[in-house]
Every structure is written in structure tokens, then in C-alpha cells.
C-alpha positions in Angstrom: -0.5 -22.2 17.0 -1.0 -20.7 13.5 -1.2 -23.3 10.7 -0.6 -20.8 7.9 2.5 -21.3 5.9 4.8 -18.3 5.3 4.1 -16.5 2.0 6.6 -14.3 0.1 5.1 -11.5 -2.0 6.9 -10.3 -5.1 6.3 -6.6 -5.8 7.4 -3.7 -7.9 9.5 -1.5 -5.6 9.5 1.3 -8.2 5.7 1.7 -7.9 4.6 4.0 -5.0 1.2 2.3 -4.7 2.9 -1.1 -4.5 5.2 0.3 -1.8 2.3 1.6 0.1 0.6 -1.8 0.1 3.7 -3.6 1.2 4.4 -1.1 3.9 0.7 -1.5 5.1 1.1 -5.3 5.1 4.5 -5.3 6.7 3.0 -3.3 9.6 0.3 -5.9 10.0 2.8 -8.8 9.8 2.9 -9.5 13.6 2.8 -13.3 13.1 5.8 -13.1 10.7 3.9 -15.0 8.0 4.7 -12.6 5.2 8.0 -11.8 3.4 8.4 -9.2 0.7 10.8 -9.2 -2.3 11.2 -6.3 -4.6 11.5 -7.7 -8.1 14.0 -5.0 -8.9 16.4 -6.1 -6.1 19.1 -8.7 -6.0 16.8 -10.8 -3.7 14.7 -11.6 -6.7 16.2 -14.7 -8.4 14.0 -15.5 -11.4 15.7 -18.9 -12.0 15.2 -20.0 -8.4 11.7 -18.7 -8.1 10.5 -19.9 -11.5 9.1 -16.6 -12.9 10.7 -13.9 -14.9 10.7 -10.2 -13.9 8.3 -9.5 -16.8 5.9 -12.2 -15.5 6.1 -10.7 -12.0 5.3 -7.3 -13.5 2.3 -8.6 -15.4 0.6 -10.4 -12.5 0.8 -10.6 -8.7 2.8 -13.6 -7.6 3.4 -15.2 -4.2 5.4 -18.2 -3.1 4.9 -20.4 -0.1 7.8 -21.7 1.9 7.4 -25.1 0.3 8.1 -23.5 -3.1 4.6 -23.5 -4.5 3.7 -20.4 -6.5 0.3 -18.7 -6.6 -0.7 -15.8 -8.7 -3.5 -13.3 -9.2 -6.3 -12.5 -6.7 -5.4 -15.6 -4.6 -2.2 -13.9 -3.6 -4.1 -11.0 -2.0 -6.6 -13.1 -0.1 -3.7 -15.3 1.3 -1.6 -12.2 2.2 -4.6 -10.5 3.9 -5.3 -13.7 5.9 -1.7 -13.7 7.1 -1.9 -10.0 7.9 -4.9 -10.6 10.1 -7.3 -8.7 7.8 -10.2 -11.2 7.6 -12.7 -9.0 5.9 -10.3 -8.2 3.0 -9.3 -11.8 2.8 -12.9 -12.8 2.6 -13.7 -10.3 -0.2 -10.7 -11.4 -2.3 -11.6 -15.0 -1.8 -15.2 -14.7 -3.1 -15.5 -16.7 -6.3 -18.1 -14.3 -7.9 -15.8 -11.4 -7.4 -12.5 -13.0 -8.5 -13.0 -12.5 -12.3 -13.7 -8.8 -11.8 -10.8 -8.4 -9.4 -8.5 -10.3 -11.9 -9.4 -7.9 -14.7 -9.0 -4.9 -12.4 -5.6 -6.1 -11.3 -4.4 -6.8 -14.9 -5.5 -3.2 -15.8 -3.6 -1.9 -12.8 -0.5 -4.0 -13.6 -0.4 -2.6 -17.2 -0.9 0.9 -16.0 0.7 0.8 -12.6 3.2 3.6 -13.1 0.6 6.1 -14.5 -1.9 5.2 -11.8 0.8 5.4 -9.2 1.9 8.8 -10.3 -1.6 10.0 -9.6 -2.4 8.1 -6.4 0.9 6.7 -5.1 2.3 9.7 -3.3 -1.0 10.2 -1.4 -1.3 6.5 -0.5 2.3 6.4 0.7 1.9 9.5 2.7 -1.3 8.1 4.4 0.3 4.8 5.2 3.4 6.5 6.6 1.3 9.0 8.6 -0.7 6.2 10.2 2.5 4.4 11.0 3.9 7.3 12.8 0.7 7.8 14.8 0.7 4.1 15.7 4.3 4.5 16.9 3.4 7.4 19.2 
């Protein structure tokens, strides 16, 4: 039996790179330990969750089923653990790398739409292409 608690990820559905990551993770969510909420949708209830849309846009947030919020690089390591991606979970959980990864994510968050315009369509195409190959 899996002892990991379900984790909800809050993401920007208007960002193609974010969409690609969520699509990738959702395909790996065989254990059903991940849920995904677009912060631009009616499913995102800032008052209930305890973070504003602006906060969710500035940093990666996740919430366990028990209501506890996590943010930053920890969200990625926890999501990758639940998606059965142990190597990525290990990388994102390394203390010496976390400061660098935090700075990199903050830069990405502030510039997500410009970066996504450049890389997002290709990332989405690749994730969707591999999904259709997996289905055949």
C-alpha cells in the first residue's frame, strides 16, 4: 500500500510550459496521488486554499489532502515522487541544489509567459506526441 498522501498542484493553465508539465505528470499519475487545479479556473478558491492567485503565480504551491500547503522546489520533489519519477524527485530534494532551483523557478515564474512563448508550443507538442505513441 502506498503511504503517500494525495497532493494537489496549483498551476497556470494559460502557460503552455505549465500545461506541458501538468499533462506529463497526469499521464504518470497511475496511483491517483496527484490532482491539478488551474489557478485561472473556478476550481481555484483562494479563500479556501489560503493563497491568492498572485501568490500562486509567483511561486509553485501544492496542498496535501490534510490541508497543509507546501511551496517552492519541495512541490516538485513531492509531485515527482507521486508520479513515480524517483530520479527527478531525488534531484529536486537535494539540499545543495534547492537554493539554485528556487532562484531558477522564481525567474521562470516572473517570465513564464515570455519563456513559454518560445518553448511552450514545442514542449506541449512533444508531450502530446509521446502520449499518442503511448496510446497506440
